[in-house]
C-alpha positions in Angstrom: -4.8 85.2 30.3 -6.6 82.0 29.1 -6.4 83.1 25.5 -2.8 84.1 25.8 -1.9 80.7 27.4 -3.8 78.8 24.7 -1.9 80.8 22.0 1.5 80.0 23.4 0.8 76.4 24.3 -1.1 75.4 21.1 0.0 77.7 18.4 3.6 78.6 19.3 4.7 75.5 21.1 2.5 73.1 19.1 1.0 71.0 22.0 -2.4 69.4 21.8 -4.9 68.8 24.6 -6.7 65.5 24.9 -9.7 66.0 27.3 -9.7 68.8 29.9 -9.6 69.1 33.6 -13.0 68.4 35.2 -15.2 71.4 35.6 -18.0 69.9 37.7 -15.8 68.1 40.2 -14.8 70.8 42.7 -12.1 68.9 44.5 -9.5 66.4 43.3 -5.9 65.5 43.2 -4.0 65.7 39.9 -1.1 63.3 39.4 1.1 64.5 36.6 3.8 62.2 35.2 6.4 61.7 33.9 8.3 64.5 35.7 11.7 64.4 34.1 12.7 68.0 33.4 12.3 71.6 34.7 10.4 72.2 31.4 7.4 70.2 32.7 6.6 73.0 35.1 6.0 75.8 32.5 4.1 73.5 30.2 1.9 72.4 33.1 1.3 76.0 34.1 0.4 76.9 30.6 -2.0 74.0 30.3 -3.6 74.9 33.6 -4.1 78.5 32.5 -5.4 77.4 29.0 -8.0 75.3 30.7 -9.1 78.0 33.1 -8.8 75.7 36.1 -6.9 76.8 39.2 -4.7 74.0 40.2 -2.4 74.4 43.3 0.9 72.6 43.8 3.4 72.0 46.5 7.2 72.3 46.1 10.4 72.1 48.1 10.6 75.2 50.3 13.8 76.4 48.6 11.7 77.3 45.5 9.8 79.8 47.6 12.7 81.8 48.9 13.8 85.2 47.3 14.2 86.2 44.6 11.6 84.0 43.0 9.4 82.8 45.9 6.7 85.4 45.2 6.4 84.1 41.7 5.7 80.5 42.7 3.2 81.6 45.4 1.4 83.7 42.8 1.1 80.6 40.6 -0.7 78.8 43.4 2.3 77.1 45.0 2.7 76.1 48.6 6.2 75.4 50.1 6.8 72.2 52.0 9.8 71.1 54.1 10.8 67.7 52.7 13.5 67.2 55.3 11.1 66.5 58.2 8.3 64.0 58.8 5.6 66.7 59.4 2.4 64.8 58.6 2.1 66.4 55.2 -0.7 64.1 54.1 -2.8 65.0 57.1 -2.1 68.7 56.5 -3.2 68.5 52.9 -6.3 66.6 53.8 -7.2 69.4 56.2 -6.8 71.9 53.3 -9.2 69.9 51.2 -11.7 69.6 54.0 -11.5 73.4 54.7 -12.3 74.4 51.2 -15.4 74.1 49.0 -13.2 74.0 45.9 -9.6 72.8 45.9 -7.4 71.1 43.2 -3.9 70.0 44.0 -1.3 68.7 41.5 1.5 66.4 42.5 4.2 64.4 40.8 3.9 60.8 42.0 7.7 60.4 41.4 8.4 63.2 43.8 11.5 64.2 41.8 12.8 64.7 38.3 15.2 61.8 38.8 14.5 58.2 37.8 12.7 56.3 40.6 11.8 52.6 41.0 8.6 53.3 42.8 6.2 56.2 43.1 5.6 58.0 46.4 2.1 57.2 47.8 1.2 60.5 49.4 -1.2 61.5 46.6 -3.1 58.3 47.0 -3.6 58.7 50.8 -4.5 62.4 50.4 -7.2 61.4 47.9 -8.5 58.6 50.1 -8.4 60.7 53.3 -10.1 63.7 51.7 -12.5 61.4 49.8 -11.7 63.0 46.5 -10.9 61.5 43.1 -7.6 61.4 41.3 -7.2 62.9 37.9 -4.2 61.8 35.9 -2.4 64.1 33.5 0.5 63.4 31.1 3.0 65.6 29.3 3.8 63.4 26.4 6.8 65.1 24.7 7.0 62.3 22.1 3.6 63.3 20.7 3.4 66.9 22.1 0.1 65.9 23.8 -1.3 66.6 27.2 -3.7 63.9 28.1 -6.1 64.2 31.1 -8.1 61.4 32.5 -11.6 61.3 33.9 -11.8 61.5 37.8 -10.9 58.1 39.4 -12.0 57.3 42.9 -9.7 54.9 44.7 -10.9 51.5 45.8 -10.1 49.3 48.7 -7.5 47.5 46.5 -4.3 49.7 46.4 -2.5 47.4 44.0 -5.4 47.5 41.5 -5.5 51.3 41.8 -1.8 51.6 41.1 -2.1 49.2 38.1 -4.8 51.5 36.7 -2.6 54.5 37.1 0.3 52.7 35.5 -1.8 51.8 32.5 -2.7 55.4 31.9 0.9 56.5 31.8 2.1 53.6 29.7 4.0 54.6 26.5 4.2 58.3 27.5 7.6 59.9 26.8 8.8 62.6 29.1 11.2 65.3 28.1 14.0 63.0 29.3 12.5 59.6 28.6 15.4 57.7 30.2 14.3 59.1 33.6 10.8 57.5 33.5 
């Protein structure tokens, strides 16, 4: 499957990969931005498969209903009910703590729409589980997937978010007006 994914992603679609997901770090949170189109998902899945790294994701529960729910679960997805305050951060921290190896990808925007401010759940998940954050871009302007080295949060949230912002600077999403 890895070879097939590489063929589609790199040869047919023409994407390039800068860096790879960490292999020695067993647990981390991936933040992928910008998230401006449904096209981000298949490109992200192909890049995950091409890298050979199992990366889980969460999505709105409506994605996991028939007829396609089985598909998203098979890809590593977990449904979440976004209409309730259900201590999602604590639940995800428990998943990290219960597993020897677990990687979770999240979109810090939380939606494909333009947002003024990122959601902070990914940050508190990483802090609470004591795992690093790996940043990943889908730069449609350059057809490049860029992956950072693992970054451990500090006690200065503003400094951390400035660091994240710098990594994603000048990246063009599929719909750049939404980022």
